[in-house]
C-alpha positions in Angstrom: -13.9 -15.0 11.7 -15.8 -11.9 12.7 -13.8 -8.7 13.5 -13.8 -7.4 17.0 -12.1 -4.5 18.9 -11.1 -4.9 22.5 -11.5 -1.6 24.4 -9.8 -0.9 27.7 -11.4 1.8 29.8 -10.7 3.5 33.1 -13.7 4.4 35.2 -14.0 7.6 37.3 -13.2 5.4 40.3 -9.9 4.4 38.6 -11.1 0.8 37.9 -10.3 -1.0 34.7 -13.0 -2.3 32.4 -12.7 -4.1 29.1 -15.3 -4.3 26.4 -15.6 -6.0 23.1 -17.1 -4.2 20.1 -18.2 -6.4 17.3 -18.2 -5.4 13.6 -21.9 -4.4 13.8 -21.0 -1.8 16.5 -22.5 -3.6 19.5 -20.5 -3.7 22.7 -20.4 -6.2 25.6 -18.2 -6.6 28.7 -15.3 -9.0 28.2 -16.0 -12.1 30.4 -13.2 -12.4 33.0 -13.1 -16.3 32.6 -12.3 -17.3 36.2 -13.5 -20.7 35.1 -10.3 -21.2 33.2 -7.9 -19.7 35.7 -8.4 -17.2 38.6 -5.3 -15.0 38.5 -7.2 -12.0 39.8 -10.6 -12.0 41.6 -10.8 -8.2 41.2 -10.6 -8.2 37.4 -8.3 -6.7 34.7 -5.4 -4.4 34.4 -2.6 -3.7 31.9 0.8 -2.1 31.6 2.7 -4.4 33.9 3.4 -8.2 34.3 1.1 -9.1 37.1 -1.9 -11.2 37.8 -4.6 -8.8 36.5 -2.9 -8.4 33.1 -2.6 -12.2 33.0 -6.4 -12.4 33.5 -6.9 -9.9 30.7 -4.7 -11.9 28.3 -6.5 -15.1 29.1 -9.9 -13.6 28.6 -9.0 -11.9 25.3 -7.5 -15.0 23.8 -10.4 -17.2 25.1 -12.9 -14.9 23.5 -11.2 -15.1 20.1 -9.8 -18.6 20.0 -11.3 -20.8 22.7 -10.1 -22.2 26.0 -7.2 -24.5 24.9 -5.6 -21.9 22.7 -6.0 -19.2 25.4 -4.4 -21.4 28.0 -1.5 -22.2 25.8 -0.5 -18.7 24.9 -1.9 -16.2 27.3 1.2 -15.7 29.4 3.3 -15.1 26.3 0.6 -12.7 25.0 0.6 -10.9 28.3 4.4 -10.4 28.1 4.3 -9.5 24.4 1.3 -7.2 24.3 -0.6 -6.4 27.5 2.6 -5.4 29.4 3.2 -2.8 26.7 -0.1 -1.0 27.1 0.2 2.2 29.2 -1.1 1.6 32.7 -3.0 4.9 33.0 -4.3 5.1 29.5 -7.3 3.7 27.7 -6.7 1.6 24.6 -8.1 -0.3 21.7 -6.8 -3.5 20.0 -8.4 -5.2 17.1 -8.8 -8.9 16.6 -6.6 -8.5 13.5 -3.8 -7.1 15.7 -4.3 -9.9 18.2 -4.1 -12.4 15.3 -0.8 -11.0 14.1 0.7 -11.0 17.6 -0.5 -14.6 18.3 0.9 -15.9 15.0 4.3 -14.4 15.9 4.1 -16.0 19.4 3.2 -19.4 18.0 6.5 -19.5 16.1 8.3 -19.1 19.4 6.2 -20.8 22.1 6.1 -24.6 21.9 4.8 -25.5 25.4 1.9 -25.0 27.7 2.2 -22.8 30.8 -0.1 -20.9 33.1 -3.1 -22.6 34.6 -2.8 -26.1 33.2 
């Protein structure tokens, strides 16, 4: 699997944007993935347990692991990881860090929840 870094940024208008940097240094905007589940029509956020952090969790996991895996674990990933990010700070999380978090969650989470 290729290595990626997810980058959460705050715009001058205080909006949240998330980008994905690949190992070759190119960056792209993280797709919101409303096709899987529309928790938040206005995009991403982090640092609390709401709908926008749920949308971020879903999008990150779908980007790395595909739709089914994302739908299975995104709420747990939100509670475990995205909630812990500071709301008013930018951040970076590598795909390796996501892998480690997800493996730990898989040992605990045995059921589907979310938009299924």
